[in-house]
C-alpha positions in Angstrom: 16.5 7.3 24.2 17.5 9.9 22.3 14.8 11.3 19.6 17.3 10.6 16.9 17.0 6.7 17.8 13.1 6.5 18.1 13.0 8.4 15.1 15.5 5.6 13.4 12.8 2.8 14.6 10.1 4.1 13.5 11.2 4.1 10.1 12.4 1.4 10.1 8.8 -0.2 11.4 7.0 2.1 9.1 9.0 3.9 5.7 7.6 1.0 2.6 5.8 -1.0 5.3 2.8 -3.3 4.6 2.9 -5.7 7.6 4.7 -6.5 10.9 4.8 -10.1 12.3 5.3 -10.0 15.7 5.0 -5.9 15.6 5.2 -5.2 19.2 8.0 -8.3 19.8 9.9 -6.3 16.7 9.5 -2.9 18.7 10.3 -4.0 21.9 13.6 -5.6 20.7 14.8 -2.3 18.9 13.8 -0.5 21.7 16.0 -2.7 24.0 19.3 -2.2 22.2 19.8 -6.0 20.6 21.3 -6.4 18.0 19.7 -8.2 15.6 20.4 -11.0 13.1 17.9 -9.4 9.8 17.5 -11.6 7.0 17.0 -11.0 3.2 17.4 -13.5 0.9 18.3 -12.9 -3.1 17.9 -15.5 -5.6 20.1 -14.4 -8.8 17.6 -15.0 -11.5 19.4 -12.1 -13.5 23.0 -10.6 -13.1 21.5 -7.0 -12.4 19.7 -5.7 -9.6 16.8 -3.4 -10.1 14.9 -0.9 -8.5 12.4 -3.4 -7.0 15.0 -5.2 -5.1 16.7 -2.3 -3.9 13.6 -1.4 -1.8 14.5 -4.4 0.4 18.1 -3.7 0.5 17.4 0.3 1.9 15.3 -1.5 4.6 18.2 -3.3 5.7 20.5 -0.3 5.5 17.9 1.3 7.7 18.2 -1.7 10.2 22.4 -1.5 9.4 22.4 2.0 10.3 20.9 1.4 13.7 23.6 -0.8 14.5 22.3 -4.5 13.4 24.0 -7.0 11.6 22.5 -7.1 8.0 22.7 -11.1 6.7 22.5 -11.8 2.8 21.3 -15.3 1.7 22.4 -15.4 -2.0 20.4 -18.2 -3.1 22.7 -20.3 -5.5 20.7 -23.3 -4.5 17.3 -22.1 -4.4 17.8 -20.3 -7.6 17.9 -23.9 -9.1 14.2 -24.3 -8.4 13.1 -20.8 -8.6 10.3 -19.0 -6.2 7.2 -19.3 -8.0 5.5 -16.8 -5.7 3.5 -14.3 -7.9 4.4 -16.4 -10.9 1.5 -17.4 -13.4 3.7 -19.7 -15.0 6.9 -22.0 -13.6 10.0 -20.6 -13.5 12.5 -22.2 -15.9 15.5 -23.9 -13.9 18.8 -22.1 -14.6 21.6 -24.1 -14.4 24.8 -24.0 -12.1 26.7 -22.3 -14.4 24.0 -19.4 -15.0 23.6 -19.3 -11.5 27.2 -18.1 -11.0 27.7 -15.9 -14.0 24.3 -14.0 -12.7 25.7 -13.4 -9.5 29.1 -12.6 -10.5 28.8 -8.7 -9.6 26.1 -8.9 -6.8 28.3 -7.9 -3.9 29.3 -5.0 -5.9 25.8 -3.9 -6.6 24.6 -4.8 -2.9 28.0 -2.0 -2.0 25.6 0.6 -3.9 23.5 0.7 -0.9 24.6 -1.4 2.0 28.3 -1.0 4.2 29.7 -4.4 2.4 31.8 -4.6 5.3 29.5 -4.5 8.0 27.7 -7.0 5.7 27.6 -11.1 6.1 27.1 -13.2 3.3 26.3 -16.8 2.6 25.5 -18.7 -0.4 22.7 -21.5 0.9 24.2 -24.2 -1.3 26.2 -24.3 2.1 23.7 -25.9 3.5 20.7 -27.0 1.6 23.3 -29.0 -0.6 23.8 -30.9 2.5 21.0 -31.8 4.0 19.6 -35.5 3.6 16.9 -37.3 2.1 15.8 -37.8 5.4 15.6 -34.3 6.5 13.9 -33.3 3.8 11.3 -35.3 4.2 10.9 -34.4 8.3 10.3 -30.6 7.1 8.1 -31.5 4.4 6.0 -33.3 6.8 5.5 -29.5 8.7 3.3 -28.5 6.0 0.1 -29.9 3.8 -0.8 -30.0 0.1 -3.9 -27.9 0.7 -1.8 -25.0 2.2 0.3 -25.0 -1.0 -2.0 -25.0 -3.2 -4.5 -22.6 -1.8 -1.5 -19.8 -2.9 -3.1 -17.4 -5.2 -0.8 -18.2 -7.7 -0.9 -21.8 -6.9 -4.7 -22.3 -6.8 -5.1 -19.6 -10.2 -2.6 -22.1 -12.3 -4.4 -25.4 -11.1 -7.8 -24.0 -12.1 -6.6 -23.0 -15.0 -4.7 -26.8 -16.2 -1.6 -25.0 -16.1 1.4 -27.2 -14.8 2.5 -26.7 -11.7 6.0 -28.6 -10.8 6.5 -30.5 -7.6 9.9 -28.6 -7.1 8.2 -25.5 -7.3 6.5 -26.8 -3.5 10.2 -27.1 -2.1 11.1 -23.6 -2.2 9.2 -22.1 0.9 10.8 -25.0 2.9 14.3 -24.2 1.6 14.0 -20.1 2.1 12.9 -21.3 5.5 15.7 -23.4 6.1 17.5 -20.2 5.2 16.1 -19.0 8.3 17.4 -21.9 10.6 21.0 -22.5 9.5 21.8 -18.5 9.9 19.2 -17.9 13.1 17.5 -14.9 11.5 15.8 -12.6 14.3 13.8 -10.7 11.3 13.4 -11.1 7.6 12.3 -9.4 4.9 10.3 -9.3 1.9 7.8 -8.6 -0.5 4.5 -9.0 0.1 4.3 -11.6 -2.6 7.2 -13.8 -0.2 4.7 -14.1 3.0 3.8 -17.9 2.8 7.8 -17.9 2.5 8.4 -15.6 5.4 6.3 -17.7 7.4 7.7 -20.8 6.5 11.0 -19.9 7.9 8.9 -19.1 11.5 7.7 -22.4 11.3 10.9 -24.6 10.4 12.5 -22.1 13.2 10.0 -23.3 15.9 10.4 -26.8 15.1 14.4 -26.6 15.4 14.2 -25.2 18.5 14.7 -21.5 17.8 12.5 -18.3 18.6 10.6 -18.2 15.2 11.6 -14.8 13.6 9.9 -11.6 12.6 8.6 -11.0 9.9 8.4 -7.5 7.8 6.4 -7.1 4.1 7.5 -4.7 2.3 5.4 -2.4 -0.4 6.0 -3.7 -4.2 7.4 -1.4 -7.5 5.4 -1.8 -10.6 7.9 -2.4 -13.6 7.8 0.5 -16.6 4.7 -1.8 -18.1 2.4 -0.9 -14.8 3.3 -4.6 -13.7 5.7 -5.7 -11.0 9.0 -5.1 -11.9 10.7 -8.2 -12.6 13.9 -9.4 -14.2 11.9 -11.9 -16.3 9.3 -9.7 -17.5 12.3 -7.1 -18.6 10.5 -4.0 -17.3 13.0 -3.0 -15.1 15.3 0.0 -14.3 19.0 -1.5 -12.6 21.1 0.1 -10.1 23.7 -0.3 -12.8 22.1 1.4 -15.6 23.4 4.9 -16.9 22.9 7.6 -15.8 21.4 8.8 -18.7 19.2 5.2 -19.4 17.8 5.7 -15.9 16.8 9.2 -16.2 15.4 8.6 -19.4 13.6 5.1 -18.2 12.3 7.4 -15.2 10.8 10.1 -17.3 9.1 7.4 -19.7 7.1 6.4 -16.7 3.0 7.1 -16.9 2.1 10.4 -14.5 0.1 8.0 -12.2 3.4 6.2 -11.1 5.3 9.2 -10.2 4.2 9.5 -6.0 4.5 5.8 -5.2 8.1 5.6 -7.2 9.2 8.4 -4.8 8.2 6.4 -1.6 9.7 3.0 -2.6 12.4 4.7 -4.3 13.8 7.6 -2.6 14.7 8.5 1.1 13.0 11.8 0.5 11.7 13.4 4.1 7.9 12.3 4.5 7.3 16.1 4.6 8.6 16.3 1.4 6.4 13.6 -0.3 3.4 15.6 1.2 4.4 18.8 -0.9 5.1 16.9 -3.9 1.6 15.4 -3.9 -0.4 18.4 -2.8 1.1 20.0 -5.8 0.4 17.3 -8.0 -3.5 17.0 -6.8 -3.7 20.9 -6.7 -2.0 21.2 -10.4 0.6 23.7 -9.0 3.5 21.0 -9.6 3.6 20.0 -13.8 4.2 16.2 -13.3 7.2 16.4 -16.0 8.7 18.5 -13.5 7.9 16.1 -10.7 9.6 13.4 -12.9 12.8 15.3 -13.5 13.1 15.4 -9.9 12.4 11.8 -9.3 14.7 11.2 -11.5 17.6 13.6 -10.9 17.2 12.0 -6.8 17.5 8.5 -8.1 20.1 8.6 -10.2 21.9 10.6 -7.8 21.6 7.9 -5.1 23.2 5.7 -7.6 25.5 7.3 -9.4 26.3 11.2 -7.9 25.2 14.6 -7.9 27.1 15.7 -11.0 26.2 12.9 -13.2 22.5 13.4 -12.3 23.1 16.7 -13.3 24.9 15.8 -16.7 21.6 13.5 -17.5 18.8 15.9 -16.8 20.4 18.9 -19.0 20.8 16.1 -21.5 17.3 15.1 -21.1 16.3 18.7 -21.4 18.7 19.3 -24.4 17.2 16.2 -26.7 13.4 16.2 -25.6 12.4 19.9 -24.8 14.9 22.5 -25.9 15.0 20.2 -29.2 18.7 21.1 -29.6 19.2 18.1 -31.9 22.0 18.0 -34.9 22.7 15.5 -37.3 26.0 14.4 -35.7 23.5 13.5 -32.8 20.5 11.3 -34.5 20.1 9.5 -37.5 17.5 11.4 -39.5 14.6 9.5 -41.5 11.9 10.8 -43.6 8.5 9.3 -43.4 5.2 9.4 -44.2 2.5 11.3 -41.8 0.4 8.4 -40.6 3.1 5.8 -41.4 3.0 3.2 -38.2 6.2 3.0 -36.2 6.4 -0.4 -36.0 6.7 -0.7 -40.1 9.4 2.2 -39.8 11.3 0.4 -37.1 11.3 -3.0 -38.7 12.0 -1.8 -42.0 14.6 0.9 -41.5 15.9 -2.1 -39.3 15.8 -0.2 -36.2 13.9 -3.5 -34.2 14.7 -7.4 -35.6 11.4 -8.3 -35.7 7.8 -6.9 -35.3 7.3 -9.2 -32.3 11.0 -7.4 -31.1 9.3 -3.9 -31.5 5.7 -5.5 -29.7 8.2 -6.4 -26.3 9.8 -3.1 -26.2 6.2 -1.0 -26.6 5.0 -3.9 -23.4 8.3 -2.7 -21.6 8.0 0.9 -21.5 11.2 0.7 -24.2 10.0 3.1 -26.7 9.6 7.0 -26.6 8.4 9.9 -28.6 9.3 12.7 -28.3 10.0 12.0 -24.3 6.8 10.0 -24.4 6.0 6.3 -23.6 4.5 5.0 -26.8 1.9 2.4 -25.3 0.2 1.4 -28.9 2.4 -0.8 -31.0 0.0 0.8 -34.0 1.3 4.4 -32.9 1.6 6.4 -36.1 3.5 9.3 -36.9 1.8 12.5 -37.3 4.3 15.1 -36.5 8.4 15.0 -36.8 10.5 14.3 -33.7 13.0 11.9 -32.0 12.2 8.4 -31.2 13.9 6.1 -28.8 14.4 2.7 -29.2 16.2 0.8 -26.2 18.5 2.4 -24.8 20.9 3.5 -27.3 19.0 4.1 -30.7 17.6 7.6 -31.4 16.7 8.4 -34.7 14.6 11.7 -35.6 11.9 11.2 -38.0 11.0 13.8 -40.7 7.5 14.5 -42.0 7.4 15.1 -45.7 
């Protein structure tokens, strides 16, 4: 086997990978040259895909570049239930109309990462909607209530007296049946998906298929430090404008830099090591590292020219302070005045609760630094960004 092929297999098995079940079997299959069917399921819980979901899509690209068949399941039926993995409360059930709207542009977004012409798409309503109640009973008999309730999120909710909908127990069975329907050789997903992925192995065995291998991938924190999630609103979407994408990345905490470099970019292990060494020694300024990170991500989802313009605009606005009255409205404020009061009184946000939600999602910056304190006070003149489009220059006087 050529070195380039060995390097591809190494990248598939190791980059951003937490666990592989069964690793020896999968490695042997990859070395054998057999073309595998690699499955990923995506529920259309929102209309835009974010960088957290892109981790799995980029892993699929690694498989695709090695010649394997990518099978994407758009969960138009599973979204009616909602995956409870890693959730502290029941998901709101989506209507068919909401699901249809959400998944309208999915193929276009996925095409930013995968070769769509070489990707097999399925909607799981095609087979799940046709299952008879007898089929559901047979599948359900493979699992016990104890297995389901012992899942960490269910157990925590049960012990806290929170409601657990019976339909939530059905989700792993539905996702598992997807693997049967498309005869998956491998399924990938985040670490929070392990139970669902294992359900696929169990159902395939029940239906006489060879159990799929499983690959779990690292999860990505959102701008608030919690798992990146559409429902939490703490996301960086792959369809964000270059300026929005660049600005959101610049607002993240310094300790998140290396995690983002590793999980959201394709830079080499050597460069990763160099960046880490620079940050650890202090020879690399975190601000400069974030600019490099932001440039790389914008380049991936837009292009180099747009990434350069976004970088120049950020530096002009937040570093060189090249501001003009034409660019930003100016508001005179008192020194020590809370930004929340300013924002509500001047109509920059709809309400104090809206302000708090924006703070929680990392969507408010002052002079390029994300604000974490809802009681943040203005001590000097500077530019505040609220959400994606509101930029105001506050003048202390």
